[in-house]
Each structure stands twice: as C-alpha cells, then as structure tokens.
C-alpha positions in Angstrom: 24.0 -1.7 7.5 22.5 -5.1 6.7 21.0 -5.3 10.1 19.3 -1.9 9.7 18.0 -2.8 6.3 16.6 -6.1 7.5 15.0 -4.4 10.5 13.3 -1.9 8.3 12.0 -4.6 5.9 10.7 -6.7 8.8 9.0 -3.6 10.3 7.4 -2.9 6.9 6.2 -6.5 6.6 4.6 -6.2 10.0 2.7 -3.1 8.9 1.5 -4.8 5.8 0.3 -7.8 7.9 -1.6 -5.4 10.1 -3.3 -3.9 7.1 -4.2 -7.4 5.9 -5.8 -8.1 9.3 -7.7 -4.8 9.1 -9.3 -5.7 5.8 -10.6 -8.9 7.4 -11.6 -7.6 10.8 -13.1 -4.1 10.3 -16.8 -3.7 9.6 -17.2 -1.3 6.6 -15.4 0.2 3.7 -14.5 3.5 5.5 -12.9 1.9 8.5 -11.1 -0.7 6.4 -9.7 1.9 4.0 -8.6 4.2 6.8 -6.6 1.5 8.5 -5.2 0.1 5.3 -4.2 3.6 3.9 -2.1 4.3 7.0 -0.5 0.9 7.7 0.0 -0.2 4.0 1.7 3.1 3.1 3.9 2.9 6.2 4.8 -0.7 5.4 5.6 0.0 1.8 7.8 2.9 2.7 9.6 0.9 5.3 10.3 -1.9 2.9 11.6 0.5 0.3 13.8 2.2 2.9 15.1 -1.2 3.9 15.9 -2.1 0.3 17.7 1.3 0.0 20.0 0.4 2.8 21.0 -3.1 1.5 24.7 -3.3 0.9 24.3 -4.5 -2.7 22.3 -1.4 -3.6 23.8 0.5 -6.6 23.5 4.2 -7.2 21.1 3.9 -10.2 18.9 1.5 -8.3 18.9 3.9 -5.3 17.7 6.7 -7.5 14.8 4.5 -8.7 13.9 3.5 -5.2 13.9 7.2 -4.1 11.5 8.0 -7.0 9.3 5.0 -6.0 9.3 6.2 -2.4 8.1 9.6 -3.4 5.4 8.3 -5.8 4.1 5.8 -3.1 4.1 8.6 -0.5 1.8 10.7 -2.8 -0.2 8.0 -4.7 -1.3 5.7 -1.9 -3.2 8.2 0.3 -4.6 10.0 -2.9 -5.9 6.7 -4.3 -7.6 5.7 -1.0 -9.2 9.2 -0.8 -10.6 8.8 -4.4 -11.9 5.3 -3.6 -13.7 6.5 -0.5 -15.2 9.5 -2.2 -16.5 7.2 -4.9 -17.9 4.8 -2.3 -19.6 7.7 -0.5 -21.1 9.0 -3.7 -22.4 5.6 -4.7 -24.2 5.3 -1.4 -22.0 3.1 0.7 -23.2 3.5 4.2 -20.8 3.7 7.2 -21.1 1.1 9.9 -22.7 2.6 13.0 -24.1 1.5 16.3 -27.2 3.7 15.8 -30.2 2.6 13.8 -30.2 2.9 10.0 -32.8 5.6 9.9 -31.0 7.7 12.5 -27.7 7.3 10.6 -29.5 8.4 7.3 -30.8 11.5 9.0 -27.4 12.4 10.4 -25.8 12.0 6.9 -28.6 14.0 5.3 -30.0 11.2 3.2 -33.6 10.6 2.7 -35.0 7.2 3.6 -37.0 5.7 0.8 
C-alpha cells in the first residue's frame, strides 16, 4: 500500500510541477489559468489520494482528507472560473496571433 501511496504522491507532484511550468511559459492569463486549473487540481487530488493510502492514516484523518478532496474538487475550478471572469470584465485581452484591432472586433470591443 505504501508503494501505491508514494506513486500517487509523485504523480501529483508531477502535475503540480507542470502547472508551475505553465505559469511561466504560457502567454496570457487565459491560457495560464486553463492549464493551471486542470493540472493543479489533478495534482492536488492525487497528493490527497496518496496521503489517504498511507499506512499510518487513521480513520479520523481519512474522513478529513475525504472532505478536503471534495472541497478541492469543487473549489479549484470554481475559483479559476471566477478569476477569469473578473479578468475578462476588467479588460484583460487574450493572446492572439491576429492584430489587436482584429481581435477587438472579434471580441465585440470598440477600439478607442
């Protein structure tokens, strides 16, 4: 069981490292948040699952980890959605390969 737990924790840490790389490598807030929302949530859930399968886990701690798992599963994507909605409403422009004026027209924004 320790081998399974350690494997889940290592896999979770890998996903968290990928999300760290995504923050540094991707061009704008929308692509960064999309990549981080997926990989960070998966990494956190894998680490929690790995901790759940550790042999020294007690029943009360397992219940708390199950609650933490459920909260993280709901809160992480919801929080990223709220942040991206606020970014869009405040005027954060998505990275695009087209010109800025063409992007503004496609998004329905007036150029001033």
